[in-house]
N, C-alpha and C positions, 0 to 999 in steps of 0.2 A: 463429528465435531461440530457442524453447522448445517442447518437446514432452511432453506429460503423458500417461503411460499407466499410470494408477494402477489397482490392484486390491488393496484393503485386505483383501478377505476371503481371498485367497490366503495373506497374511501374517498372518493374525490380528489385523488392526488393528481396534479396537472402534468406530471412528467412521467411516472413510471406505470406501465401496464402490468401484465402477468409475467413474473419471473419465478420460476420453481427449479431449484437445482440444490446440490449439497456440496459441501467443502469437507475434505477429510485430511487427516494429518499428512504432511508430505507435499500438499498440492502447491505447485507454484505457478498461480494463475495470473496472466496478464489481461486486463480488461481493455479492449479497444472498441472504437466506434465513433461517429461523427462528434465534432466539436458541439458542446450543449445538449447532447441527447440525455444525459441524466447519469453519467458514470460516477461522478462524486456523489450524487443523490444516493445511488445504491450503496456506495461505501459507507456514506453516513447512516443508512438504514441499518446496515450490519453492525456499526459501531454503536447503536442504540440512540443516535442522535436525531432521528425523524420520528415524532410521536405518532405519526399516522402508519408508518411503514415498519417500524421496528417491532411492534408487537407480532408481525407476521415473519419474523425471524427467531428461529429456535436455536439455542446454543447449549452446548453440554454445560452442566453445573460448574460454575467456577472457572469458565473459560476466561483466560487472560488475553486481551486484546491490545496491542500496541499499535497507534495510529499516528503515521507520519503525515501530517497535513501539508498543504502547498506552502503555507506561511509556517515558518519554524515555530512560532507560538511560545518562544522562550521568555521567561519574565525579563524584561530590559533592565531592570534594577538589581538583577541577582547575577552573580557570577555562574559560570558553567557548573562548578561544583555544587554551588547552592541550588541550582535548577535541579540537578540530579538528585540531591538530597531531599528535595521537597516531594518526590515520588518515591521515597523510601529507600534509596540506595545507601548502603553502608560506606564509610570513608574509604575502605579498601577496594570495594566494588567500584566506586567512583573513578578511581585512578585507573582501574582495569578496563572500564568501559571506555574511558577517555583514550586509552591506548589503542583499544580494539578498533576505534573508528578513526585512528590516525590524529588524535588531538592530544597526545601526551605532552604535558608541560603547560596546556592551555586552560587549566582548571580555574585560574583566578581572572580570566577575562570576562568581560561583559559581553552579551550578545551583539551589541553594536560595533564592538571591536573586532569582528569576525567578518570575513567574506560570506558571500551567499553559500558557496559550497561548504566552507567550515560550519556555518550555522545549520545547514541541513545535516552535516554529520553529528553535530551536537544534538540536534533534536532526535535523529536516530539512536544515539546513545541513551536519551531519555526514554525512547521506546523500549529498548533492550534492558532497561534498568527493571522493567517489572516482569522480565523473563516471560515473554510473550508466547502463547501457543499459536496465535494467529496475528500476522503482521499485515496490517493495511497501509498501503503507500499510495498517496494521491499525487500524481505528477512529480515524482521525487526527482526527475532530472530537467524539469522545465527551468528556463532562464539561465542554465549552466552552459559554459562554453563546451565544446566538444571534449576537450581534455579533462575537465572537471567532471562532466557527465560520465566519461569512460571510467574514471577514477571511482565514483560513487556506485557505479553499475557493478565494477568488479568487486567492490567492498560488500555490497549487498549479496552478491552470489557467493562470496566466501563465507559470509556468516550463515546462509541458508545451507551450504555444503556441510558447515561444521555443526549444524543442528537440523539433521534431516527430518526429524518429526515435525518441525515448525512448518505451518502453512503460511502462504503469502497470497494477498491479492493486491495487484499493482495497476492502478489506472495509468495509462500512458496514451500519448497521441502518436507515439512512434513505434511501429511494429518491429524494429530492430531491437528494441529493448527485450520484447518477447523472444526473440531468437536467442538472446544471451541469458535471460532468466527464467523463462517459462516452461513448465512441463504440461500446461494446459492452457487454453486459449478461450476466452469469452469475447463475444462481439455483440454490442447492444446497437439497436437501430429502431427507427419507427417512432410514431406518434400515436399514443404514449409508447414510451420505449419498451421493448421486450429483448429477452436474451435469444438472439438469433443463431448463436453458434455456441456450442458448449462441448469441446472435445479435447481429448489428450493429445499431446504433440509428440509424435515419435521422434527419435534422435536426428533423423535426416529431413524433418519437416521444416518447411520455411514458413514462419509466422507472418512475415512480410507478403510472401506470395499468396497465402491464405486470405489475409486481410484485404489484400487488393482485390481479389475475386469477390469478396463479400461486399465490399465498397461498390463494386461494379454490378453486383446483383446477378454474379454467374456462378454462385456456389450455394 
């Protein structure tokens, strides 16, 4: 599905060093690492948004990527229904998508009329409208209270379970998210940043314990 052969040193990138790995169908990856290390930068490179690094990412032809940014990036002067229509969702699909993310009946609201958690759900619906094969999530639970974060985490897990062929890369600062969502763990560290851990997670593995050992440099 996706192959990364990044070498930021070669192109003078200030953040990312050598990162070589692949992403396959059904991979549910959580990307952890110190704050500011370059996790979002890596996600942007995968999404084709970094002109220096993105040419070093090879995707299968026609790969559909949905990107849930830290900010919802919904057009504030458009209703939720109109925001989804702008990415090509048909009217019947719009209602289904809103219901799928728990926003049934909210299609005529403007983004500013939503709570942060609802806006994140609406942005997720917009991602799903393109029927992504790869879902990129950048700190999707940041700034949400614990209950709203748990609800969104359960929703994402449910969506992935319903579409097991879909791959996910989720940047998060909380390893507990990986415990709930991931079947594979990435850990970035260093200056420039490299991928220092890239392994599948067994059903009984603790991403929290692994990431703590990585943080302490004992793994």
